[in-house]
C-alpha positions as CSV (number, residue, x, y, z in Angstrom):
1,X,2.5,-91.0,80.6
2,X,0.5,-88.1,82.1
3,X,2.9,-85.3,81.0
4,X,2.9,-86.5,77.3
5,X,-0.9,-86.9,77.4
6,X,-1.4,-83.4,78.9
7,X,0.9,-81.8,76.3
8,X,-0.7,-83.6,73.4
9,X,-4.1,-82.3,74.6
10,X,-2.8,-78.8,75.1
11,X,-1.0,-78.7,71.7
12,X,-3.8,-80.4,69.7
13,X,-1.1,-83.1,68.8
14,X,1.2,-80.7,67.0
15,X,4.5,-78.9,67.6
16,X,3.8,-75.9,69.8
17,X,6.4,-73.9,67.8
18,X,6.0,-74.8,64.1
19,X,2.7,-76.7,64.0
20,X,4.2,-80.0,62.6
21,X,2.4,-83.2,63.5
22,X,5.5,-85.4,62.8
23,X,7.9,-86.9,65.4
24,X,6.5,-85.2,68.5
25,X,8.2,-85.5,71.9
26,X,8.1,-83.8,75.2
27,X,10.7,-81.1,75.5
28,X,11.6,-80.0,79.0
29,X,12.5,-76.3,78.8
30,X,15.8,-75.6,80.6
31,X,17.0,-75.0,83.2
32,X,14.6,-77.1,85.2
33,X,11.6,-78.2,83.2
34,X,11.9,-81.9,83.6
35,X,8.7,-83.6,84.9
36,X,6.6,-80.4,84.9
37,X,3.8,-79.9,82.3
38,X,3.9,-76.1,82.7
39,X,7.7,-76.1,82.1
40,X,7.6,-78.4,79.1
41,X,6.5,-78.1,75.4
42,X,5.5,-80.6,72.7
43,X,8.0,-80.2,69.9
44,X,8.8,-81.9,66.6
45,X,12.2,-83.4,65.9
46,X,13.3,-80.4,63.7
47,X,12.6,-77.8,66.4
48,X,14.2,-79.9,69.1
49,X,17.4,-80.5,67.1
50,X,17.8,-76.8,66.1
51,X,17.1,-75.6,69.6
52,X,19.8,-77.9,71.0
53,X,22.4,-77.5,68.2
54,X,22.9,-73.9,67.0
55,X,25.0,-75.3,64.1
56,X,21.9,-76.8,62.6
57,X,19.6,-73.8,62.6
58,X,17.7,-73.2,59.4
59,X,16.7,-69.6,59.5
60,X,13.5,-69.9,57.4
61,X,12.2,-72.7,59.7
62,X,11.9,-70.2,62.5
63,X,9.5,-67.9,60.6
64,X,6.9,-70.0,62.4
65,X,7.7,-67.9,65.5
66,X,5.6,-65.1,64.0
67,X,2.6,-67.1,65.1
68,X,3.8,-69.2,68.0
69,X,5.3,-66.3,70.0
70,X,1.7,-65.2,70.8
71,X,1.0,-68.5,72.6
72,X,-0.4,-68.1,76.1
73,X,1.8,-70.9,77.4
74,X,4.9,-69.6,79.2
75,X,7.1,-72.5,78.1
76,X,6.3,-71.7,74.5
77,X,6.9,-68.0,75.0
78,X,10.3,-68.8,76.6
79,X,11.4,-71.0,73.6
80,X,10.2,-68.3,71.1
81,X,12.1,-65.6,73.0
82,X,15.3,-67.7,73.1
83,X,15.2,-68.5,69.4
84,X,14.3,-64.9,68.4
85,X,17.2,-63.7,70.6
86,X,19.6,-66.2,69.0
87,X,18.6,-65.1,65.5
88,X,18.0,-61.4,66.1
89,X,21.0,-60.4,64.0
90,X,19.1,-61.5,60.9
91,X,16.7,-58.5,61.0
92,X,13.2,-59.9,61.1
93,X,13.6,-61.8,64.4
94,X,14.6,-58.5,66.1
95,X,11.3,-57.0,64.9
96,X,9.3,-59.9,66.4
97,X,11.4,-59.7,69.6
98,X,10.5,-56.0,69.9
99,X,6.8,-56.9,69.8
100,X,7.0,-59.9,72.2
101,X,6.0,-59.1,75.8
102,X,7.0,-61.5,78.6
103,X,6.0,-60.9,82.3
104,X,8.9,-60.6,84.7
105,X,8.9,-64.2,85.8
106,X,8.7,-65.6,82.3
107,X,11.5,-63.2,81.1
108,X,13.7,-64.3,84.0
109,X,13.1,-67.9,83.0
110,X,13.9,-67.1,79.4
111,X,17.2,-65.5,80.4
112,X,18.1,-68.2,82.9
113,X,20.2,-70.1,80.4
114,X,22.2,-67.0,79.4
115,X,20.7,-66.7,76.0
116,X,21.3,-63.2,74.6
117,X,23.6,-62.2,77.5
118,X,26.7,-61.7,75.4
119,X,25.1,-59.0,73.2
120,X,23.5,-57.1,76.1
121,X,26.4,-57.1,78.6
122,X,27.9,-53.9,77.3
123,X,31.0,-55.5,76.1
124,X,32.6,-55.4,72.6
125,X,30.1,-56.5,69.9
126,X,31.4,-57.8,66.6
127,X,29.0,-57.2,63.8
128,X,29.2,-58.5,60.2
129,X,28.6,-56.4,57.1
130,X,24.8,-56.8,57.5
131,X,24.8,-55.9,61.2
132,X,24.4,-59.5,62.5
133,X,26.2,-60.2,65.8
134,X,29.2,-62.5,65.4
135,X,30.1,-64.9,68.1
136,X,33.2,-67.1,68.6
137,X,32.7,-70.4,66.7
138,X,30.5,-68.9,64.0
139,X,31.0,-69.5,60.3
140,X,31.3,-66.5,58.0
141,X,31.6,-66.0,54.3
142,X,33.9,-63.4,52.6
143,X,32.0,-60.8,50.6
144,X,35.0,-59.6,48.6
145,X,38.5,-60.9,47.5
146,X,41.1,-60.1,50.2
147,X,44.8,-59.9,49.6
148,X,46.5,-61.6,52.5
149,X,49.7,-59.6,53.3
150,X,52.7,-61.8,54.1
151,X,51.1,-65.0,52.9
152,X,51.2,-64.4,49.1
153,X,47.6,-65.4,48.3
154,X,44.2,-63.9,47.8
155,X,41.3,-65.1,49.9
156,X,38.5,-65.3,47.4
157,X,35.0,-63.9,47.7
158,X,32.6,-66.6,48.8
159,X,35.2,-68.5,50.9
160,X,33.7,-69.9,54.1
161,X,35.7,-69.3,57.3
162,X,34.6,-71.7,60.0
163,X,35.0,-71.5,63.7
164,X,36.1,-67.8,63.9
165,X,37.5,-66.3,67.0
166,X,36.9,-62.7,68.0
167,X,39.6,-60.1,68.7
168,X,38.6,-59.1,72.2
169,X,39.6,-55.5,72.2
170,X,38.7,-54.6,68.5
171,X,35.1,-55.0,67.3
172,X,36.2,-54.6,63.7
173,X,38.4,-57.7,63.6
174,X,38.0,-61.4,63.8
175,X,40.4,-64.3,63.2
176,X,39.9,-67.3,61.1
177,X,41.7,-70.0,59.0
178,X,41.9,-69.5,55.2
179,X,44.0,-71.9,53.1
180,X,45.5,-73.3,56.2
181,X,46.7,-69.9,57.4
182,X,45.3,-68.1,60.5
183,X,44.5,-64.5,59.4
184,X,42.9,-61.4,60.8
185,X,39.8,-60.3,58.8
186,X,37.9,-57.1,59.1
187,X,34.2,-57.7,60.0
188,X,33.0,-55.4,57.3
189,X,34.2,-57.9,54.7
190,X,32.3,-60.9,56.0
191,X,28.7,-62.0,56.4
192,X,27.4,-64.5,58.9
193,X,26.2,-67.8,57.4
């Protein structure tokens, strides 16, 4: 396996994002990294899983990008840019993203999967109480008790609202299901989880 050998040598047998030495595998960086050492990275199982499944992202795991974003390897730079872009609503990732420089070709590769396009397309942006960008399908938590008009119940603070949908023409409103009832919620009363 020449690709795996080359990546193990390049990475010193550790994950090129977080430095873990456990469960390493070749990760072909989309859209067309398969079979190319320069378009692949050596990643651990934790990084691979969280890159491929946004539902499983653990924010603190990605603090490793503070170091790995400075890699000279374009494939690693692309992965760092994509994760920082995905997490930028949390505050610290945006600060790192502001420092990260990618040449034109590497930036075009990083943007090729559409990562970050929804927040930069000039459309309506839904922001939670902390300024994090909300997207359809996100899970949010209520930060105060809300009286639900017409449904005769109070949505309690701390209630998780899963798989929200965005109100397309109003950036201050989202929709979600609480106590089996579909309701409209003001974004200033939720935080992204």
